[in-house]
Jmol script that loads the backbone (N, CA, C; Angstrom):
load data "model"
ATOM      1  N   MET A   1       0.886  -1.192  -0.007  1.00  0.00           N
ATOM      2  CA  MET A   1      -0.015   0.038   0.016  1.00  0.00           C
ATOM      3  C   MET A   1       0.837   1.214  -0.012  1.00  0.00           C
ATOM      4  N   THR A   2       0.597   2.120  -0.885  1.00  0.00           N
ATOM      5  CA  THR A   2       1.445   3.339  -0.989  1.00  0.00           C
ATOM      6  C   THR A   2       0.772   4.445  -0.206  1.00  0.00           C
ATOM      7  N   THR A   3       1.520   5.273   0.289  1.00  0.00           N
ATOM      8  CA  THR A   3       1.010   6.467   1.012  1.00  0.00           C
ATOM      9  C   THR A   3       0.632   7.574   0.037  1.00  0.00           C
ATOM     10  N   PRO A   4      -0.426   8.213   0.232  1.00  0.00           N
ATOM     11  CA  PRO A   4      -0.805   9.269  -0.701  1.00  0.00           C
ATOM     12  C   PRO A   4       0.121  10.458  -0.621  1.00  0.00           C
ATOM     13  N   ARG A   5       0.349  11.074  -1.700  1.00  0.00           N
ATOM     14  CA  ARG A   5       1.249  12.243  -1.745  1.00  0.00           C
ATOM     15  C   ARG A   5       0.497  13.459  -2.133  1.00  0.00           C
ATOM     16  N   LEU A   6       0.925  14.557  -1.811  1.00  0.00           N
ATOM     17  CA  LEU A   6       0.318  15.793  -2.272  1.00  0.00           C
ATOM     18  C   LEU A   6       0.864  16.019  -3.661  1.00  0.00           C
ATOM     19  N   PRO A   7       0.044  15.991  -4.688  1.00  0.00           N
ATOM     20  CA  PRO A   7       0.482  16.218  -6.049  1.00  0.00           C
ATOM     21  C   PRO A   7       0.932  17.569  -6.241  1.00  0.00           C
ATOM     22  N   ARG A   8       2.024  17.774  -6.777  1.00  0.00           N
ATOM     23  CA  ARG A   8       2.576  19.130  -7.079  1.00  0.00           C
ATOM     24  C   ARG A   8       1.734  19.858  -8.009  1.00  0.00           C
ATOM     25  N   GLU A   9       1.085  19.239  -8.980  1.00  0.00           N
ATOM     26  CA  GLU A   9       0.260  19.883  -9.874  1.00  0.00           C
ATOM     27  C   GLU A   9      -0.950  20.523  -9.207  1.00  0.00           C
ATOM     28  N   ASP A  10      -1.502  19.816  -8.204  1.00  0.00           N
ATOM     29  CA  ASP A  10      -2.586  20.424  -7.432  1.00  0.00           C
ATOM     30  C   ASP A  10      -2.134  21.703  -6.697  1.00  0.00           C
ATOM     31  N   LEU A  11      -0.991  21.593  -6.065  1.00  0.00           N
ATOM     32  CA  LEU A  11      -0.542  22.822  -5.359  1.00  0.00           C
ATOM     33  C   LEU A  11      -0.165  23.931  -6.299  1.00  0.00           C
ATOM     34  N   THR A  12       0.346  23.608  -7.486  1.00  0.00           N
ATOM     35  CA  THR A  12       0.632  24.650  -8.523  1.00  0.00           C
ATOM     36  C   THR A  12      -0.692  25.341  -9.004  1.00  0.00           C
ATOM     37  N   ALA A  13      -1.668  24.464  -9.252  1.00  0.00           N
ATOM     38  CA  ALA A  13      -2.972  25.043  -9.669  1.00  0.00           C
ATOM     39  C   ALA A  13      -3.639  25.890  -8.650  1.00  0.00           C
ATOM     40  N   ALA A  14      -3.462  25.452  -7.327  1.00  0.00           N
ATOM     41  CA  ALA A  14      -3.974  26.182  -6.183  1.00  0.00           C
ATOM     42  C   ALA A  14      -3.312  27.534  -6.132  1.00  0.00           C
ATOM     43  N   MET A  15      -2.018  27.530  -6.344  1.00  0.00           N
ATOM     44  CA  MET A  15      -1.201  28.830  -6.275  1.00  0.00           C
ATOM     45  C   MET A  15      -1.691  29.719  -7.405  1.00  0.00           C
ATOM     46  N   ALA A  16      -1.883  29.168  -8.601  1.00  0.00           N
ATOM     47  CA  ALA A  16      -2.342  29.999  -9.729  1.00  0.00           C
ATOM     48  C   ALA A  16      -3.687  30.589  -9.452  1.00  0.00           C
ATOM     49  N   ALA A  17      -4.594  29.781  -8.878  1.00  0.00           N
ATOM     50  CA  ALA A  17      -5.901  30.294  -8.500  1.00  0.00           C
ATOM     51  C   ALA A  17      -5.839  31.381  -7.467  1.00  0.00           C
ATOM     52  N   ARG A  18      -5.021  31.230  -6.523  1.00  0.00           N
ATOM     53  CA  ARG A  18      -4.810  32.222  -5.472  1.00  0.00           C
ATOM     54  C   ARG A  18      -4.388  33.525  -6.108  1.00  0.00           C
ATOM     55  N   ARG A  19      -3.440  33.476  -7.048  1.00  0.00           N
ATOM     56  CA  ARG A  19      -3.033  34.716  -7.678  1.00  0.00           C
ATOM     57  C   ARG A  19      -4.150  35.389  -8.438  1.00  0.00           C
ATOM     58  N   GLU A  20      -4.977  34.559  -9.100  1.00  0.00           N
ATOM     59  CA  GLU A  20      -6.078  35.144  -9.840  1.00  0.00           C
ATOM     60  C   GLU A  20      -7.167  35.730  -8.921  1.00  0.00           C
ATOM     61  N   LEU A  21      -7.385  35.113  -7.762  1.00  0.00           N
ATOM     62  CA  LEU A  21      -8.424  35.609  -6.852  1.00  0.00           C
ATOM     63  C   LEU A  21      -7.988  36.820  -6.063  1.00  0.00           C
ATOM     64  N   GLY A  22      -6.711  36.895  -5.874  1.00  0.00           N
ATOM     65  CA  GLY A  22      -6.184  38.037  -5.108  1.00  0.00           C
ATOM     66  C   GLY A  22      -6.067  37.795  -3.634  1.00  0.00           C
ATOM     67  N   PRO A  23      -5.576  38.862  -2.883  1.00  0.00           N
ATOM     68  CA  PRO A  23      -5.308  38.572  -1.459  1.00  0.00           C
ATOM     69  C   PRO A  23      -6.498  38.452  -0.566  1.00  0.00           C
ATOM     70  N   ASP A  24      -7.749  38.668  -1.104  1.00  0.00           N
ATOM     71  CA  ASP A  24      -8.940  38.576  -0.307  1.00  0.00           C
ATOM     72  C   ASP A  24      -9.226  37.086   0.044  1.00  0.00           C
ATOM     73  N   TYR A  25      -8.704  36.171  -0.697  1.00  0.00           N
ATOM     74  CA  TYR A  25      -8.952  34.769  -0.449  1.00  0.00           C
ATOM     75  C   TYR A  25      -7.800  34.038   0.115  1.00  0.00           C
ATOM     76  N   ASP A  26      -6.859  34.760   0.663  1.00  0.00           N
ATOM     77  CA  ASP A  26      -5.608  34.114   1.291  1.00  0.00           C
ATOM     78  C   ASP A  26      -6.004  33.157   2.397  1.00  0.00           C
ATOM     79  N   ASP A  27      -6.865  33.526   3.326  1.00  0.00           N
ATOM     80  CA  ASP A  27      -7.263  32.700   4.415  1.00  0.00           C
ATOM     81  C   ASP A  27      -7.872  31.411   3.941  1.00  0.00           C
ATOM     82  N   ALA A  28      -8.750  31.455   2.984  1.00  0.00           N
ATOM     83  CA  ALA A  28      -9.362  30.265   2.445  1.00  0.00           C
ATOM     84  C   ALA A  28      -8.344  29.356   1.752  1.00  0.00           C
ATOM     85  N   PHE A  29      -7.481  29.976   1.007  1.00  0.00           N
ATOM     86  CA  PHE A  29      -6.395  29.160   0.343  1.00  0.00           C
ATOM     87  C   PHE A  29      -5.566  28.437   1.379  1.00  0.00           C
ATOM     88  N   ILE A  30      -5.149  29.160   2.378  1.00  0.00           N
ATOM     89  CA  ILE A  30      -4.247  28.519   3.432  1.00  0.00           C
ATOM     90  C   ILE A  30      -4.996  27.433   4.177  1.00  0.00           C
ATOM     91  N   GLU A  31      -6.240  27.608   4.509  1.00  0.00           N
ATOM     92  CA  GLU A  31      -7.019  26.563   5.170  1.00  0.00           C
ATOM     93  C   GLU A  31      -7.116  25.371   4.273  1.00  0.00           C
ATOM     94  N   THR A  32      -7.335  25.568   2.977  1.00  0.00           N
ATOM     95  CA  THR A  32      -7.414  24.369   2.031  1.00  0.00           C
ATOM     96  C   THR A  32      -6.106  23.609   1.981  1.00  0.00           C
ATOM     97  N   VAL A  33      -4.980  24.330   1.842  1.00  0.00           N
ATOM     98  CA  VAL A  33      -3.745  23.656   1.725  1.00  0.00           C
ATOM     99  C   VAL A  33      -3.400  22.943   3.032  1.00  0.00           C
ATOM    100  N   VAL A  34      -3.675  23.596   4.184  1.00  0.00           N
ATOM    101  CA  VAL A  34      -3.439  22.994   5.477  1.00  0.00           C
ATOM    102  C   VAL A  34      -4.294  21.659   5.579  1.00  0.00           C
ATOM    103  N   ASP A  35      -5.557  21.773   5.159  1.00  0.00           N
ATOM    104  CA  ASP A  35      -6.419  20.543   5.301  1.00  0.00           C
ATOM    105  C   ASP A  35      -5.865  19.394   4.397  1.00  0.00           C
ATOM    106  N   ARG A  36      -5.342  19.711   3.232  1.00  0.00           N
ATOM    107  CA  ARG A  36      -4.775  18.697   2.426  1.00  0.00           C
ATOM    108  C   ARG A  36      -3.552  18.028   2.994  1.00  0.00           C
ATOM    109  N   ILE A  37      -2.766  18.887   3.651  1.00  0.00           N
ATOM    110  CA  ILE A  37      -1.560  18.410   4.308  1.00  0.00           C
ATOM    111  C   ILE A  37      -1.911  17.494   5.477  1.00  0.00           C
ATOM    112  N   GLU A  38      -2.893  17.895   6.287  1.00  0.00           N
ATOM    113  CA  GLU A  38      -3.337  17.113   7.358  1.00  0.00           C
ATOM    114  C   GLU A  38      -3.936  15.776   6.986  1.00  0.00           C
ATOM    115  N   GLU A  39      -4.686  15.818   5.836  1.00  0.00           N
ATOM    116  CA  GLU A  39      -5.310  14.549   5.319  1.00  0.00           C
ATOM    117  C   GLU A  39      -4.113  13.594   4.932  1.00  0.00           C
ATOM    118  N   THR A  40      -3.093  14.135   4.284  1.00  0.00           N
ATOM    119  CA  THR A  40      -1.938  13.347   3.894  1.00  0.00           C
ATOM    120  C   THR A  40      -1.224  12.770   5.051  1.00  0.00           C
ATOM    121  N   LEU A  41      -1.016  13.616   6.053  1.00  0.00           N
ATOM    122  CA  LEU A  41      -0.336  13.083   7.282  1.00  0.00           C
ATOM    123  C   LEU A  41      -1.186  12.076   8.002  1.00  0.00           C
ATOM    124  N   ASP A  42      -2.473  12.215   8.077  1.00  0.00           N
ATOM    125  CA  ASP A  42      -3.359  11.293   8.751  1.00  0.00           C
ATOM    126  C   ASP A  42      -3.282   9.901   7.972  1.00  0.00           C
ATOM    127  N   ALA A  43      -3.338   9.981   6.668  1.00  0.00           N
ATOM    128  CA  ALA A  43      -3.225   8.774   5.797  1.00  0.00           C
ATOM    129  C   ALA A  43      -1.937   8.019   6.036  1.00  0.00           C
ATOM    130  N   ARG A  44      -0.883   8.814   6.125  1.00  0.00           N
ATOM    131  CA  ARG A  44       0.455   8.156   6.377  1.00  0.00           C
ATOM    132  C   ARG A  44       0.513   7.576   7.757  1.00  0.00           C
ATOM    133  N   ALA A  45      -0.021   8.174   8.758  1.00  0.00           N
ATOM    134  CA  ALA A  45      -0.053   7.687  10.085  1.00  0.00           C
ATOM    135  C   ALA A  45      -0.926   6.388  10.212  1.00  0.00           C
ATOM    136  N   ALA A  46      -1.991   6.328   9.413  1.00  0.00           N
ATOM    137  CA  ALA A  46      -2.881   5.199   9.441  1.00  0.00           C
ATOM    138  C   ALA A  46      -2.336   4.004   8.624  1.00  0.00           C
ATOM    139  N   ALA A  47      -1.412   4.228   7.722  1.00  0.00           N
ATOM    140  CA  ALA A  47      -0.876   3.243   6.929  1.00  0.00           C
ATOM    141  C   ALA A  47      -0.047   2.231   7.726  1.00  0.00           C
ATOM    142  N   PRO A  48      -0.178   0.934   7.482  1.00  0.00           N
ATOM    143  CA  PRO A  48       0.616   0.021   8.253  1.00  0.00           C
ATOM    144  C   PRO A  48       2.124   0.194   7.972  1.00  0.00           C
ATOM    145  N   ARG A  49       2.868   0.162   9.020  1.00  0.00           N
ATOM    146  CA  ARG A  49       4.360   0.326   8.848  1.00  0.00           C
ATOM    147  C   ARG A  49       4.963  -1.030   8.558  1.00  0.00           C
ATOM    148  N   THR A  50       5.837  -1.068   7.599  1.00  0.00           N
ATOM    149  CA  THR A  50       6.566  -2.261   7.331  1.00  0.00           C
ATOM    150  C   THR A  50       7.895  -2.283   8.164  1.00  0.00           C
ATOM    151  N   ARG A  51       8.219  -3.446   8.674  1.00  0.00           N
ATOM    152  CA  ARG A  51       9.364  -3.575   9.419  1.00  0.00           C
ATOM    153  C   ARG A  51      10.565  -3.569   8.539  1.00  0.00           C
ATOM    154  N   ARG A  52      11.561  -2.787   8.859  1.00  0.00           N
ATOM    155  CA  ARG A  52      12.726  -2.857   8.076  1.00  0.00           C
ATOM    156  C   ARG A  52      13.812  -3.625   8.876  1.00  0.00           C
ATOM    157  N   ARG A  53      14.587  -4.364   8.146  1.00  0.00           N
ATOM    158  CA  ARG A  53      15.688  -5.054   8.833  1.00  0.00           C
ATOM    159  C   ARG A  53      16.711  -4.124   9.304  1.00  0.00           C
ATOM    160  N   ALA A  54      17.254  -4.401  10.443  1.00  0.00           N
ATOM    161  CA  ALA A  54      18.271  -3.541  11.035  1.00  0.00           C
ATOM    162  C   ALA A  54      19.548  -3.630  10.199  1.00  0.00           C
ATOM    163  N   PRO A  55      20.187  -2.567   9.979  1.00  0.00           N
ATOM    164  CA  PRO A  55      21.429  -2.724   9.175  1.00  0.00           C
ATOM    165  C   PRO A  55      22.469  -3.497   9.939  1.00  0.00           C
ATOM    166  N   ALA A  56      23.307  -4.161   9.209  1.00  0.00           N
ATOM    167  CA  ALA A  56      24.469  -4.923   9.810  1.00  0.00           C
ATOM    168  C   ALA A  56      25.253  -4.032  10.669  1.00  0.00           C
ATOM    169  N   PRO A  57      25.609  -4.567  11.864  1.00  0.00           N
ATOM    170  CA  PRO A  57      26.460  -3.690  12.735  1.00  0.00           C
ATOM    171  C   PRO A  57      27.774  -3.400  12.155  1.00  0.00           C
ATOM    172  N   GLU A  58      28.135  -2.180  12.253  1.00  0.00           N
ATOM    173  CA  GLU A  58      29.462  -1.812  11.702  1.00  0.00           C
ATOM    174  C   GLU A  58      30.538  -2.249  12.699  1.00  0.00           C
ATOM    175  N   PRO A  59      31.734  -2.574  12.161  1.00  0.00           N
ATOM    176  CA  PRO A  59      32.835  -3.033  13.030  1.00  0.00           C
ATOM    177  C   PRO A  59      33.187  -1.808  13.987  1.00  0.00           C
ATOM    178  N   ARG A  60      33.511  -2.134  15.179  1.00  0.00           N
ATOM    179  CA  ARG A  60      33.903  -1.096  16.139  1.00  0.00           C
ATOM    180  C   ARG A  60      35.236  -0.450  15.724  1.00  0.00           C
ATOM    181  N   HIS A  61      35.483   0.654  16.274  1.00  0.00           N
ATOM    182  CA  HIS A  61      36.729   1.382  15.935  1.00  0.00           C
ATOM    183  C   HIS A  61      37.929   0.516  16.139  1.00  0.00           C
ATOM    184  N   GLY A  62      38.736   0.401  15.158  1.00  0.00           N
ATOM    185  CA  GLY A  62      39.937  -0.436  15.254  1.00  0.00           C
ATOM    186  C   GLY A  62      39.673  -1.854  14.830  1.00  0.00           C
ATOM    187  N   GLU A  63      38.476  -2.271  14.592  1.00  0.00           N
ATOM    188  CA  GLU A  63      38.178  -3.673  14.199  1.00  0.00           C
ATOM    189  C   GLU A  63      37.896  -3.711  12.743  1.00  0.00           C
ATOM    190  N   ARG A  64      38.372  -4.704  12.026  1.00  0.00           N
ATOM    191  CA  ARG A  64      38.087  -4.829  10.656  1.00  0.00           C
ATOM    192  C   ARG A  64      37.696  -6.302  10.369  1.00  0.00           C
ATOM    193  N   ASP A  65      37.024  -6.539   9.257  1.00  0.00           N
ATOM    194  CA  ASP A  65      36.675  -7.829   8.940  1.00  0.00           C
ATOM    195  C   ASP A  65      37.790  -8.444   8.046  1.00  0.00           C
ATOM    196  N   HIS A  66      38.459  -9.424   8.502  1.00  0.00           N
ATOM    197  CA  HIS A  66      39.590  -9.996   7.805  1.00  0.00           C
ATOM    198  C   HIS A  66      39.256 -11.367   7.175  1.00  0.00           C
ATOM    199  N   SER A  67      37.962 -11.560   6.915  1.00  0.00           N
ATOM    200  CA  SER A  67      37.516 -12.843   6.372  1.00  0.00           C
ATOM    201  C   SER A  67      38.115 -13.150   5.048  1.00  0.00           C
ATOM    202  N   LEU A  68      38.103 -12.137   4.131  1.00  0.00           N
ATOM    203  CA  LEU A  68      38.609 -12.385   2.804  1.00  0.00           C
ATOM    204  C   LEU A  68      40.155 -12.675   2.875  1.00  0.00           C
ATOM    205  N   ALA A  69      40.861 -11.893   3.672  1.00  0.00           N
ATOM    206  CA  ALA A  69      42.327 -12.127   3.835  1.00  0.00           C
ATOM    207  C   ALA A  69      42.586 -13.526   4.351  1.00  0.00           C
ATOM    208  N   MET A  70      41.777 -14.005   5.343  1.00  0.00           N
ATOM    209  CA  MET A  70      41.928 -15.274   5.879  1.00  0.00           C
ATOM    210  C   MET A  70      41.624 -16.363   4.784  1.00  0.00           C
ATOM    211  N   ALA A  71      40.629 -16.147   4.065  1.00  0.00           N
ATOM    212  CA  ALA A  71      40.331 -17.161   3.037  1.00  0.00           C
ATOM    213  C   ALA A  71      41.481 -17.279   1.958  1.00  0.00           C
ATOM    214  N   LEU A  72      41.941 -16.107   1.581  1.00  0.00           N
ATOM    215  CA  LEU A  72      43.057 -16.204   0.624  1.00  0.00           C
ATOM    216  C   LEU A  72      44.360 -16.848   1.098  1.00  0.00           C
ATOM    217  N   LEU A  73      44.656 -16.449   2.442  1.00  0.00           N
ATOM    218  CA  LEU A  73      45.824 -17.061   2.966  1.00  0.00           C
ATOM    219  C   LEU A  73      45.672 -18.571   3.205  1.00  0.00           C
ATOM    220  N   SER A  74      44.470 -18.998   3.518  1.00  0.00           N
ATOM    221  CA  SER A  74      44.197 -20.423   3.685  1.00  0.00           C
ATOM    222  C   SER A  74      44.392 -21.123   2.308  1.00  0.00           C
ATOM    223  N   LEU A  75      43.938 -20.573   1.273  1.00  0.00           N
ATOM    224  CA  LEU A  75      44.132 -21.132  -0.054  1.00  0.00           C
ATOM    225  C   LEU A  75      45.606 -21.183  -0.424  1.00  0.00           C
ATOM    226  N   LEU A  76      46.351 -20.171  -0.136  1.00  0.00           N
ATOM    227  CA  LEU A  76      47.746 -20.152  -0.403  1.00  0.00           C
ATOM    228  C   LEU A  76      48.529 -21.164   0.469  1.00  0.00           C
ATOM    229  N   ALA A  77      48.084 -21.291   1.684  1.00  0.00           N
ATOM    230  CA  ALA A  77      48.730 -22.234   2.548  1.00  0.00           C
ATOM    231  C   ALA A  77      48.417 -23.705   2.244  1.00  0.00           C
ATOM    232  N   ALA A  78      47.201 -23.950   1.764  1.00  0.00           N
ATOM    233  CA  ALA A  78      46.739 -25.271   1.376  1.00  0.00           C
ATOM    234  C   ALA A  78      47.489 -25.913   0.303  1.00  0.00           C
ATOM    235  N   ILE A  79      47.945 -25.085  -0.675  1.00  0.00           N
ATOM    236  CA  ILE A  79      48.678 -25.656  -1.787  1.00  0.00           C
ATOM    237  C   ILE A  79      49.929 -26.352  -1.383  1.00  0.00           C
ATOM    238  N   PRO A  80      50.898 -25.646  -0.689  1.00  0.00           N
ATOM    239  CA  PRO A  80      52.161 -26.394  -0.351  1.00  0.00           C
ATOM    240  C   PRO A  80      51.844 -27.401   0.770  1.00  0.00           C
ATOM    241  N   LEU A  81      50.913 -27.231   1.697  1.00  0.00           N
ATOM    242  CA  LEU A  81      50.666 -28.177   2.738  1.00  0.00           C
ATOM    243  C   LEU A  81      50.097 -29.496   2.080  1.00  0.00           C
ATOM    244  N   SER A  82      49.179 -29.368   1.170  1.00  0.00           N
ATOM    245  CA  SER A  82      48.623 -30.569   0.509  1.00  0.00           C
ATOM    246  C   SER A  82      49.808 -31.282  -0.302  1.00  0.00           C
ATOM    247  N   ALA A  83      50.606 -30.516  -0.941  1.00  0.00           N
ATOM    248  CA  ALA A  83      51.679 -31.206  -1.763  1.00  0.00           C
ATOM    249  C   ALA A  83      52.698 -31.932  -0.759  1.00  0.00           C
ATOM    250  N   ILE A  84      52.994 -31.260   0.368  1.00  0.00           N
ATOM    251  CA  ILE A  84      53.841 -31.931   1.273  1.00  0.00           C
ATOM    252  C   ILE A  84      53.175 -33.205   1.870  1.00  0.00           C
ATOM    253  N   GLY A  85      51.887 -33.085   2.115  1.00  0.00           N
ATOM    254  CA  GLY A  85      51.175 -34.266   2.747  1.00  0.00           C
ATOM    255  C   GLY A  85      51.025 -35.399   1.755  1.00  0.00           C
ATOM    256  N   VAL A  86      50.856 -34.996   0.490  1.00  0.00           N
ATOM    257  CA  VAL A  86      50.705 -36.135  -0.511  1.00  0.00           C
ATOM    258  C   VAL A  86      52.066 -36.828  -0.726  1.00  0.00           C
ATOM    259  N   VAL A  87      53.149 -36.052  -0.807  1.00  0.00           N
ATOM    260  CA  VAL A  87      54.474 -36.640  -1.109  1.00  0.00           C
ATOM    261  C   VAL A  87      54.931 -37.511   0.093  1.00  0.00           C
ATOM    262  N   ASN A  88      54.620 -37.077   1.329  1.00  0.00           N
ATOM    263  CA  ASN A  88      55.161 -37.866   2.513  1.00  0.00           C
ATOM    264  C   ASN A  88      54.188 -38.869   2.956  1.00  0.00           C
ATOM    265  N   ALA A  89      52.873 -38.755   2.862  1.00  0.00           N
ATOM    266  CA  ALA A  89      51.941 -39.766   3.446  1.00  0.00           C
ATOM    267  C   ALA A  89      50.796 -40.192   2.439  1.00  0.00           C
ATOM    268  N   GLY A  90      50.822 -39.634   1.266  1.00  0.00           N
ATOM    269  CA  GLY A  90      49.764 -40.093   0.295  1.00  0.00           C
ATOM    270  C   GLY A  90      48.485 -39.366   0.567  1.00  0.00           C
ATOM    271  N   LEU A  91      47.421 -40.175   0.383  1.00  0.00           N
ATOM    272  CA  LEU A  91      46.006 -39.604   0.569  1.00  0.00           C
ATOM    273  C   LEU A  91      45.737 -39.264   1.985  1.00  0.00           C
ATOM    274  N   PRO A  92      46.167 -40.012   2.981  1.00  0.00           N
ATOM    275  CA  PRO A  92      45.957 -39.622   4.403  1.00  0.00           C
ATOM    276  C   PRO A  92      46.641 -38.271   4.711  1.00  0.00           C
ATOM    277  N   GLY A  93      47.824 -38.090   4.172  1.00  0.00           N
ATOM    278  CA  GLY A  93      48.542 -36.812   4.363  1.00  0.00           C
ATOM    279  C   GLY A  93      47.780 -35.652   3.834  1.00  0.00           C
ATOM    280  N   LEU A  94      47.233 -35.843   2.623  1.00  0.00           N
ATOM    281  CA  LEU A  94      46.445 -34.769   2.032  1.00  0.00           C
ATOM    282  C   LEU A  94      45.210 -34.424   2.855  1.00  0.00           C
ATOM    283  N   LEU A  95      44.486 -35.486   3.347  1.00  0.00           N
ATOM    284  CA  LEU A  95      43.346 -35.307   4.186  1.00  0.00           C
ATOM    285  C   LEU A  95      43.642 -34.522   5.461  1.00  0.00           C
ATOM    286  N   ILE A  96      44.762 -34.887   6.082  1.00  0.00           N
ATOM    287  CA  ILE A  96      45.238 -34.289   7.314  1.00  0.00           C
ATOM    288  C   ILE A  96      45.535 -32.812   7.080  1.00  0.00           C
ATOM    289  N   ALA A  97      46.213 -32.475   6.013  1.00  0.00           N
ATOM    290  CA  ALA A  97      46.604 -31.114   5.695  1.00  0.00           C
ATOM    291  C   ALA A  97      45.377 -30.249   5.374  1.00  0.00           C
ATOM    292  N   LEU A  98      44.445 -30.794   4.618  1.00  0.00           N
ATOM    293  CA  LEU A  98      43.280 -30.058   4.306  1.00  0.00           C
ATOM    294  C   LEU A  98      42.357 -29.909   5.555  1.00  0.00           C
ATOM    295  N   THR A  99      42.285 -30.929   6.350  1.00  0.00           N
ATOM    296  CA  THR A  99      41.549 -30.893   7.585  1.00  0.00           C
ATOM    297  C   THR A  99      42.046 -29.745   8.521  1.00  0.00           C
ATOM    298  N   GLY A 100      43.357 -29.625   8.572  1.00  0.00           N
ATOM    299  CA  GLY A 100      43.964 -28.576   9.344  1.00  0.00           C
ATOM    300  C   GLY A 100      43.596 -27.222   8.845  1.00  0.00           C
ATOM    301  N   VAL A 101      43.625 -27.003   7.498  1.00  0.00           N
ATOM    302  CA  VAL A 101      43.224 -25.743   6.939  1.00  0.00           C
ATOM    303  C   VAL A 101      41.785 -25.393   7.283  1.00  0.00           C
ATOM    304  N   VAL A 102      40.953 -26.445   7.147  1.00  0.00           N
ATOM    305  CA  VAL A 102      39.523 -26.233   7.434  1.00  0.00           C
ATOM    306  C   VAL A 102      39.311 -25.904   8.904  1.00  0.00           C
ATOM    307  N   LEU A 103      39.955 -26.536   9.862  1.00  0.00           N
ATOM    308  CA  LEU A 103      39.859 -26.273  11.220  1.00  0.00           C
ATOM    309  C   LEU A 103      40.264 -24.813  11.634  1.00  0.00           C
ATOM    310  N   VAL A 104      41.401 -24.384  10.966  1.00  0.00           N
ATOM    311  CA  VAL A 104      41.871 -23.025  11.246  1.00  0.00           C
ATOM    312  C   VAL A 104      40.783 -22.040  10.771  1.00  0.00           C
ATOM    313  N   ASN A 105      40.208 -22.251   9.643  1.00  0.00           N
ATOM    314  CA  ASN A 105      39.118 -21.368   9.123  1.00  0.00           C
ATOM    315  C   ASN A 105      37.893 -21.413  10.049  1.00  0.00           C
ATOM    316  N   PHE A 106      37.596 -22.616  10.449  1.00  0.00           N
ATOM    317  CA  PHE A 106      36.396 -22.773  11.301  1.00  0.00           C
ATOM    318  C   PHE A 106      36.544 -22.049  12.623  1.00  0.00           C
ATOM    319  N   THR A 107      37.700 -22.232  13.255  1.00  0.00           N
ATOM    320  CA  THR A 107      37.950 -21.508  14.541  1.00  0.00           C
ATOM    321  C   THR A 107      37.989 -19.960  14.333  1.00  0.00           C
ATOM    322  N   TYR A 108      38.509 -19.559  13.177  1.00  0.00           N
ATOM    323  CA  TYR A 108      38.576 -18.089  12.975  1.00  0.00           C
ATOM    324  C   TYR A 108      37.144 -17.566  12.813  1.00  0.00           C
ATOM    325  N   THR A 109      36.344 -18.318  12.089  1.00  0.00           N
ATOM    326  CA  THR A 109      34.938 -17.799  11.797  1.00  0.00           C
ATOM    327  C   THR A 109      34.145 -17.735  13.055  1.00  0.00           C
ATOM    328  N   PHE A 110      34.243 -18.728  13.965  1.00  0.00           N
ATOM    329  CA  PHE A 110      33.386 -18.762  15.174  1.00  0.00           C
ATOM    330  C   PHE A 110      34.152 -18.368  16.423  1.00  0.00           C
ATOM    331  N   ARG A 111      35.174 -17.541  16.267  1.00  0.00           N
ATOM    332  CA  ARG A 111      35.917 -17.004  17.499  1.00  0.00           C
ATOM    333  C   ARG A 111      35.014 -16.052  18.195  1.00  0.00           C
ATOM    334  N   PRO A 112      35.183 -15.922  19.489  1.00  0.00           N
ATOM    335  CA  PRO A 112      34.435 -14.920  20.264  1.00  0.00           C
ATOM    336  C   PRO A 112      34.927 -13.443  19.930  1.00  0.00           C
ATOM    337  N   ARG A 113      34.020 -12.580  19.814  1.00  0.00           N
ATOM    338  CA  ARG A 113      34.344 -11.203  19.426  1.00  0.00           C
ATOM    339  C   ARG A 113      34.161 -10.300  20.545  1.00  0.00           C
TER     340      ARG A 113
END
end "model"
wireframe off; spacefill off
backbone 0.3
color backbone group
């Protein structure tokens, strides 16, 4: 549901009519415009409000999100660790090396802040 707006064309036409009628009708013109504004405000107040999601909390001063850096460093470390694991212990060595990288990322992601 959209909230009604005061059309600018209506206000422009009212201003033109006011100029034509002269200063004798200023009070009537002002009352009409105020009534329209009050109607619009009442309609907005009566309209159901949609809940907005709260924005994500910003990092505190001095804190930064290093998730991307951690992911890149993990990938860079996984290459030589997996090669060393495969050469020395075969498939179990590869699994141990990659499990270690996954555990480091897991503990970094779920660390207390």
